Backbone as XML, in Angstrom:
<?xml version="1.0"?>
<chain id="A" units="angstrom">
  <residue number="1" name="MET">
    <atom name="N" x="9.215" y="-11.203" z="-31.708"/>
    <atom name="CA" x="9.738" y="-11.633" z="-30.654"/>
    <atom name="C" x="9.920" y="-9.934" z="-30.079"/>
  </residue>
  <residue number="2" name="VAL">
    <atom name="N" x="10.773" y="-9.257" z="-30.914"/>
    <atom name="CA" x="11.083" y="-7.790" z="-30.700"/>
    <atom name="C" x="9.836" y="-6.899" z="-30.074"/>
  </residue>
  <residue number="3" name="HIS">
    <atom name="N" x="8.719" y="-6.693" z="-30.744"/>
    <atom name="CA" x="7.487" y="-6.498" z="-30.709"/>
    <atom name="C" x="6.646" y="-6.858" z="-29.630"/>
  </residue>
  <residue number="4" name="GLU">
    <atom name="N" x="6.853" y="-8.019" z="-29.260"/>
    <atom name="CA" x="5.944" y="-8.499" z="-27.871"/>
    <atom name="C" x="7.010" y="-8.101" z="-26.812"/>
  </residue>
  <residue number="5" name="GLY">
    <atom name="N" x="8.247" y="-8.237" z="-27.003"/>
    <atom name="CA" x="8.705" y="-7.563" z="-25.460"/>
    <atom name="C" x="8.830" y="-5.655" z="-25.565"/>
  </residue>
  <residue number="6" name="LEU">
    <atom name="N" x="8.617" y="-4.849" z="-26.884"/>
    <atom name="CA" x="7.966" y="-3.664" z="-26.509"/>
    <atom name="C" x="6.674" y="-3.440" z="-25.803"/>
  </residue>
  <residue number="7" name="ARG">
    <atom name="N" x="5.861" y="-4.412" z="-26.555"/>
    <atom name="CA" x="4.685" y="-4.544" z="-25.914"/>
    <atom name="C" x="4.407" y="-4.622" z="-24.135"/>
  </residue>
  <residue number="8" name="LEU">
    <atom name="N" x="5.188" y="-5.706" z="-24.109"/>
    <atom name="CA" x="5.516" y="-5.802" z="-22.312"/>
    <atom name="C" x="6.024" y="-4.788" z="-21.627"/>
  </residue>
  <residue number="9" name="LEU">
    <atom name="N" x="6.828" y="-4.568" z="-22.229"/>
    <atom name="CA" x="7.463" y="-3.171" z="-21.574"/>
    <atom name="C" x="6.522" y="-1.717" z="-21.407"/>
  </residue>
  <residue number="10" name="PHE">
    <atom name="N" x="6.220" y="-1.551" z="-22.577"/>
    <atom name="CA" x="5.020" y="-0.694" z="-22.396"/>
    <atom name="C" x="4.034" y="-0.581" z="-21.494"/>
  </residue>
  <residue number="11" name="ARG">
    <atom name="N" x="3.372" y="-1.955" z="-21.369"/>
    <atom name="CA" x="2.254" y="-2.423" z="-20.375"/>
    <atom name="C" x="3.392" y="-2.138" z="-19.104"/>
  </residue>
  <residue number="12" name="ARG">
    <atom name="N" x="4.320" y="-2.469" z="-18.920"/>
    <atom name="CA" x="4.395" y="-2.495" z="-17.537"/>
    <atom name="C" x="4.843" y="-1.155" z="-17.388"/>
  </residue>
  <residue number="13" name="ASP">
    <atom name="N" x="5.300" y="0.002" z="-18.320"/>
    <atom name="CA" x="5.536" y="1.503" z="-17.637"/>
    <atom name="C" x="4.089" y="1.634" z="-16.929"/>
  </residue>
  <residue number="14" name="ASP">
    <atom name="N" x="2.892" y="1.698" z="-18.147"/>
    <atom name="CA" x="1.680" y="1.900" z="-17.801"/>
    <atom name="C" x="1.298" y="1.617" z="-16.133"/>
  </residue>
  <residue number="15" name="PHE">
    <atom name="N" x="1.294" y="-0.039" z="-16.037"/>
    <atom name="CA" x="1.013" y="-0.446" z="-14.948"/>
    <atom name="C" x="1.858" y="0.834" z="-13.610"/>
  </residue>
  <residue number="16" name="ASP">
    <atom name="N" x="2.976" y="0.870" z="-13.758"/>
    <atom name="CA" x="4.063" y="1.777" z="-13.102"/>
    <atom name="C" x="2.863" y="2.902" z="-12.607"/>
  </residue>
  <residue number="17" name="GLY">
    <atom name="N" x="2.955" y="3.820" z="-13.933"/>
    <atom name="CA" x="2.460" y="4.929" z="-13.755"/>
    <atom name="C" x="0.915" y="5.136" z="-12.705"/>
  </residue>
  <residue number="18" name="GLU">
    <atom name="N" x="-0.027" y="3.860" z="-13.401"/>
    <atom name="CA" x="-1.321" y="4.013" z="-12.922"/>
    <atom name="C" x="-0.885" y="3.974" z="-11.093"/>
  </residue>
  <residue number="19" name="GLU">
    <atom name="N" x="-0.239" y="2.495" z="-10.937"/>
    <atom name="CA" x="-0.191" y="2.357" z="-9.628"/>
    <atom name="C" x="0.843" y="3.461" z="-8.503"/>
  </residue>
  <residue number="20" name="ILE">
    <atom name="N" x="1.640" y="4.447" z="-9.086"/>
    <atom name="CA" x="2.290" y="5.275" z="-8.375"/>
    <atom name="C" x="0.890" y="6.407" z="-8.136"/>
  </residue>
  <residue number="21" name="ALA">
    <atom name="N" x="0.309" y="6.612" z="-9.191"/>
    <atom name="CA" x="-0.655" y="7.335" z="-8.788"/>
    <atom name="C" x="-1.813" y="6.851" z="-7.881"/>
  </residue>
  <residue number="22" name="ARG">
    <atom name="N" x="-2.399" y="5.724" z="-7.704"/>
    <atom name="CA" x="-2.933" y="5.234" z="-6.750"/>
    <atom name="C" x="-2.180" y="5.213" z="-5.024"/>
  </residue>
  <residue number="23" name="LEU">
    <atom name="N" x="-0.734" y="4.976" z="-5.078"/>
    <atom name="CA" x="-0.322" y="5.115" z="-4.118"/>
    <atom name="C" x="-0.222" y="6.584" z="-4.069"/>
  </residue>
  <residue number="24" name="ARG">
    <atom name="N" x="-0.126" y="7.999" z="-4.363"/>
    <atom name="CA" x="0.238" y="9.565" z="-4.313"/>
    <atom name="C" x="-1.324" y="9.476" z="-3.783"/>
  </residue>
  <residue number="25" name="ALA">
    <atom name="N" x="-2.461" y="8.916" z="-4.045"/>
    <atom name="CA" x="-3.756" y="8.973" z="-3.880"/>
    <atom name="C" x="-3.967" y="8.736" z="-2.662"/>
  </residue>
  <residue number="26" name="GLU">
    <atom name="N" x="-3.565" y="7.385" z="-1.993"/>
    <atom name="CA" x="-3.401" y="7.023" z="-0.582"/>
    <atom name="C" x="-2.535" y="7.676" z="0.274"/>
  </residue>
  <residue number="27" name="ILE">
    <atom name="N" x="-1.571" y="8.285" z="-0.074"/>
    <atom name="CA" x="-0.885" y="8.974" z="0.713"/>
    <atom name="C" x="-1.479" y="10.169" z="1.291"/>
  </residue>
  <residue number="28" name="GLN">
    <atom name="N" x="-1.928" y="11.068" z="-0.014"/>
    <atom name="CA" x="-2.830" y="12.013" z="0.331"/>
    <atom name="C" x="-4.080" y="11.703" z="1.334"/>
  </residue>
  <residue number="29" name="ILE">
    <atom name="N" x="-4.599" y="10.850" z="1.071"/>
    <atom name="CA" x="-5.864" y="10.670" z="2.029"/>
    <atom name="C" x="-5.252" y="10.532" z="3.526"/>
  </residue>
  <residue number="30" name="GLY">
    <atom name="N" x="-4.421" y="9.621" z="3.696"/>
    <atom name="CA" x="-3.454" y="9.717" z="4.917"/>
    <atom name="C" x="-3.184" y="11.046" z="5.550"/>
  </residue>
  <residue number="31" name="LEU">
    <atom name="N" x="-2.402" y="11.994" z="4.473"/>
    <atom name="CA" x="-1.798" y="13.653" z="4.633"/>
    <atom name="C" x="-3.534" y="13.966" z="5.680"/>
  </residue>
  <residue number="32" name="ASP">
    <atom name="N" x="-4.494" y="14.151" z="4.858"/>
    <atom name="CA" x="-5.702" y="14.873" z="5.261"/>
    <atom name="C" x="-5.824" y="14.110" z="6.352"/>
  </residue>
  <residue number="33" name="GLU">
    <atom name="N" x="-6.116" y="13.283" z="6.826"/>
    <atom name="CA" x="-6.771" y="12.624" z="7.807"/>
    <atom name="C" x="-5.752" y="13.365" z="9.010"/>
  </residue>
  <residue number="34" name="LEU">
    <atom name="N" x="-4.159" y="12.844" z="8.764"/>
    <atom name="CA" x="-3.164" y="13.830" z="9.367"/>
    <atom name="C" x="-3.165" y="15.200" z="10.303"/>
  </residue>
  <residue number="35" name="ASP">
    <atom name="N" x="-3.473" y="15.581" z="9.134"/>
    <atom name="CA" x="-3.910" y="17.392" z="9.349"/>
    <atom name="C" x="-5.464" y="17.518" z="10.258"/>
  </residue>
  <residue number="36" name="ARG">
    <atom name="N" x="-6.223" y="16.665" z="10.011"/>
    <atom name="CA" x="-7.433" y="16.793" z="10.857"/>
    <atom name="C" x="-7.398" y="16.264" z="12.092"/>
  </residue>
  <residue number="37" name="GLY">
    <atom name="N" x="-6.160" y="15.506" z="12.567"/>
    <atom name="CA" x="-5.823" y="14.807" z="13.701"/>
    <atom name="C" x="-6.542" y="13.783" z="13.850"/>
  </residue>
  <residue number="38" name="GLU">
    <atom name="N" x="-7.021" y="13.285" z="12.785"/>
    <atom name="CA" x="-7.376" y="11.656" z="12.846"/>
    <atom name="C" x="-6.246" y="10.663" z="12.928"/>
  </residue>
  <residue number="39" name="VAL">
    <atom name="N" x="-5.637" y="10.552" z="14.097"/>
    <atom name="CA" x="-4.169" y="9.467" z="14.418"/>
    <atom name="C" x="-4.730" y="8.814" z="15.198"/>
  </residue>
  <residue number="40" name="VAL">
    <atom name="N" x="-3.603" y="7.392" z="15.300"/>
    <atom name="CA" x="-3.872" y="6.510" z="16.406"/>
    <atom name="C" x="-2.666" y="6.030" z="16.827"/>
  </residue>
  <residue number="41" name="PRO">
    <atom name="N" x="-2.462" y="6.296" z="18.224"/>
    <atom name="CA" x="-0.921" y="6.072" z="18.547"/>
    <atom name="C" x="-0.593" y="4.848" z="18.548"/>
  </residue>
  <residue number="42" name="ILE">
    <atom name="N" x="0.840" y="5.032" z="18.090"/>
    <atom name="CA" x="1.395" y="4.101" z="17.680"/>
    <atom name="C" x="1.671" y="2.755" z="18.201"/>
  </residue>
  <residue number="43" name="GLU">
    <atom name="N" x="1.464" y="2.956" z="19.621"/>
    <atom name="CA" x="1.260" y="1.665" z="20.387"/>
    <atom name="C" x="0.379" y="1.050" z="20.016"/>
  </residue>
  <residue number="44" name="ASP">
    <atom name="N" x="-1.252" y="1.512" z="19.817"/>
    <atom name="CA" x="-2.482" y="1.057" z="19.556"/>
    <atom name="C" x="-1.964" y="0.084" z="18.003"/>
  </residue>
  <residue number="45" name="VAL">
    <atom name="N" x="-1.071" y="0.719" z="17.176"/>
    <atom name="CA" x="-1.143" y="-0.051" z="16.302"/>
    <atom name="C" x="-0.164" y="-1.048" z="16.304"/>
  </residue>
  <residue number="46" name="PHE">
    <atom name="N" x="0.777" y="-1.123" z="16.995"/>
    <atom name="CA" x="1.750" y="-2.272" z="17.315"/>
    <atom name="C" x="1.091" y="-3.541" z="18.307"/>
  </residue>
  <residue number="47" name="ALA">
    <atom name="N" x="0.217" y="-2.985" z="19.062"/>
    <atom name="CA" x="-0.515" y="-4.071" z="19.836"/>
    <atom name="C" x="-1.604" y="-4.857" z="18.777"/>
  </residue>
  <residue number="48" name="GLU">
    <atom name="N" x="-1.916" y="-3.786" z="17.876"/>
    <atom name="CA" x="-3.031" y="-4.495" z="16.903"/>
    <atom name="C" x="-2.301" y="-5.675" z="16.187"/>
  </residue>
  <residue number="49" name="ALA">
    <atom name="N" x="-0.996" y="-5.024" z="15.464"/>
    <atom name="CA" x="-0.280" y="-6.271" z="14.709"/>
    <atom name="C" x="0.284" y="-7.421" z="15.234"/>
  </residue>
  <residue number="50" name="ARG">
    <atom name="N" x="0.244" y="-7.023" z="17.163"/>
    <atom name="CA" x="1.358" y="-8.212" z="17.612"/>
    <atom name="C" x="-0.544" y="-9.372" z="17.527"/>
  </residue>
  <residue number="51" name="ASP">
    <atom name="N" x="-1.734" y="-8.612" z="17.684"/>
    <atom name="CA" x="-2.583" y="-9.380" z="18.455"/>
    <atom name="C" x="-2.671" y="-10.166" z="16.532"/>
  </residue>
  <residue number="52" name="ILE">
    <atom name="N" x="-2.914" y="-9.476" z="15.700"/>
    <atom name="CA" x="-3.016" y="-10.500" z="14.360"/>
    <atom name="C" x="-1.621" y="-11.506" z="13.703"/>
  </residue>
  <residue number="53" name="ILE">
    <atom name="N" x="-0.509" y="-11.007" z="14.306"/>
    <atom name="CA" x="0.406" y="-12.366" z="14.258"/>
    <atom name="C" x="-0.057" y="-13.438" z="14.837"/>
  </residue>
  <residue number="54" name="ALA">
    <atom name="N" x="-0.127" y="-12.934" z="16.354"/>
    <atom name="CA" x="-0.461" y="-14.239" z="17.293"/>
    <atom name="C" x="-1.551" y="-14.810" z="16.800"/>
  </residue>
  <residue number="55" name="ALA">
    <atom name="N" x="-2.790" y="-14.484" z="16.405"/>
    <atom name="CA" x="-3.923" y="-15.038" z="15.329"/>
    <atom name="C" x="-3.614" y="-16.413" z="14.299"/>
  </residue>
  <residue number="56" name="HIS">
    <atom name="N" x="-2.784" y="-15.272" z="13.867"/>
    <atom name="CA" x="-2.090" y="-16.451" z="12.425"/>
    <atom name="C" x="-1.634" y="-17.819" z="12.829"/>
  </residue>
  <residue number="57" name="ARG">
    <atom name="N" x="-0.350" y="-17.013" z="13.665"/>
    <atom name="CA" x="-0.253" y="-18.162" z="14.269"/>
    <atom name="C" x="-0.534" y="-19.450" z="14.711"/>
  </residue>
  <residue number="58" name="LYS">
    <atom name="N" x="-1.575" y="-19.033" z="15.600"/>
    <atom name="CA" x="-1.971" y="-20.058" z="16.081"/>
    <atom name="C" x="-2.562" y="-21.249" z="14.828"/>
  </residue>
  <residue number="59" name="GLN">
    <atom name="N" x="-3.683" y="-20.313" z="13.858"/>
    <atom name="CA" x="-4.235" y="-21.286" z="12.861"/>
    <atom name="C" x="-3.141" y="-21.799" z="12.134"/>
  </residue>
  <residue number="60" name="GLY">
    <atom name="N" x="-1.818" y="-21.345" z="12.182"/>
    <atom name="CA" x="-1.170" y="-22.795" z="11.800"/>
    <atom name="C" x="-0.689" y="-22.195" z="10.466"/>
  </residue>
</chain>
Protein backbone atom coordinates (compact mmCIF):
# COMPACT_ATOMS: atom_id res chain seq x y z
CA MET A 1 0.00 0.00 0.00
CA VAL A 2 2.85 2.41 0.79
CA HIS A 3 4.46 1.59 -2.55
CA GLU A 4 1.22 2.37 -4.42
CA GLY A 5 0.80 5.62 -2.51
CA LEU A 6 4.33 6.70 -3.39
CA ARG A 7 3.79 5.74 -7.02
CA LEU A 8 0.67 7.91 -7.19
CA LEU A 9 2.42 10.78 -5.45
CA PHE A 10 5.31 10.73 -7.92
CA ARG A 11 2.88 10.45 -10.82
CA ARG A 12 1.00 13.50 -9.54
CA ASP A 13 4.25 15.45 -9.26
CA ASP A 14 5.16 14.54 -12.86
CA PHE A 15 1.77 15.72 -14.07
CA ASP A 16 2.13 18.99 -12.20
CA GLY A 17 5.51 19.60 -13.82
CA GLU A 18 4.15 18.86 -17.28
CA GLU A 19 1.13 21.04 -16.66
CA ILE A 20 3.32 23.92 -15.45
CA ALA A 21 5.49 23.62 -18.56
CA ARG A 22 2.41 23.67 -20.79
CA LEU A 23 1.00 26.71 -19.01
CA ARG A 24 4.31 28.55 -19.28
CA ALA A 25 4.38 27.86 -23.02
CA GLU A 26 0.81 29.17 -23.39
CA ILE A 27 1.68 32.29 -21.41
CA GLN A 28 4.72 32.91 -23.62
CA ILE A 29 2.55 32.66 -26.72
CA GLY A 30 0.25 35.32 -25.26
CA LEU A 31 3.17 37.57 -24.32
CA ASP A 32 4.62 37.25 -27.83
CA GLU A 33 1.25 38.18 -29.34
CA LEU A 34 1.04 41.17 -27.01
CA ASP A 35 4.52 42.30 -28.05
CA ARG A 36 3.42 42.16 -31.71
CA GLY A 37 0.31 44.21 -30.93
CA GLU A 38 -2.05 41.31 -31.58
CA VAL A 39 -4.60 42.25 -28.96
CA VAL A 40 -8.38 42.24 -28.68
CA PRO A 41 -10.12 45.06 -26.82
CA ILE A 42 -11.52 43.82 -23.50
CA GLU A 43 -14.97 45.09 -24.43
CA ASP A 44 -14.99 42.68 -27.39
CA VAL A 45 -13.95 39.80 -25.14
CA PHE A 46 -16.76 40.54 -22.68
CA ALA A 47 -19.32 40.90 -25.48
CA GLU A 48 -18.33 37.51 -26.89
CA ALA A 49 -18.49 35.95 -23.43
CA ARG A 50 -21.99 37.35 -22.89
CA ASP A 51 -23.10 35.94 -26.25
CA ILE A 52 -21.72 32.50 -25.39
CA ILE A 53 -23.40 32.52 -21.98
CA ALA A 54 -26.73 33.60 -23.51
CA ALA A 55 -26.51 30.82 -26.09
CA HIS A 56 -25.85 28.20 -23.40
CA ARG A 57 -28.76 29.46 -21.33
CA LYS A 58 -31.11 29.13 -24.31
CA GLN A 59 -29.99 25.50 -24.77
CA GLY A 60 -30.91 24.77 -21.17
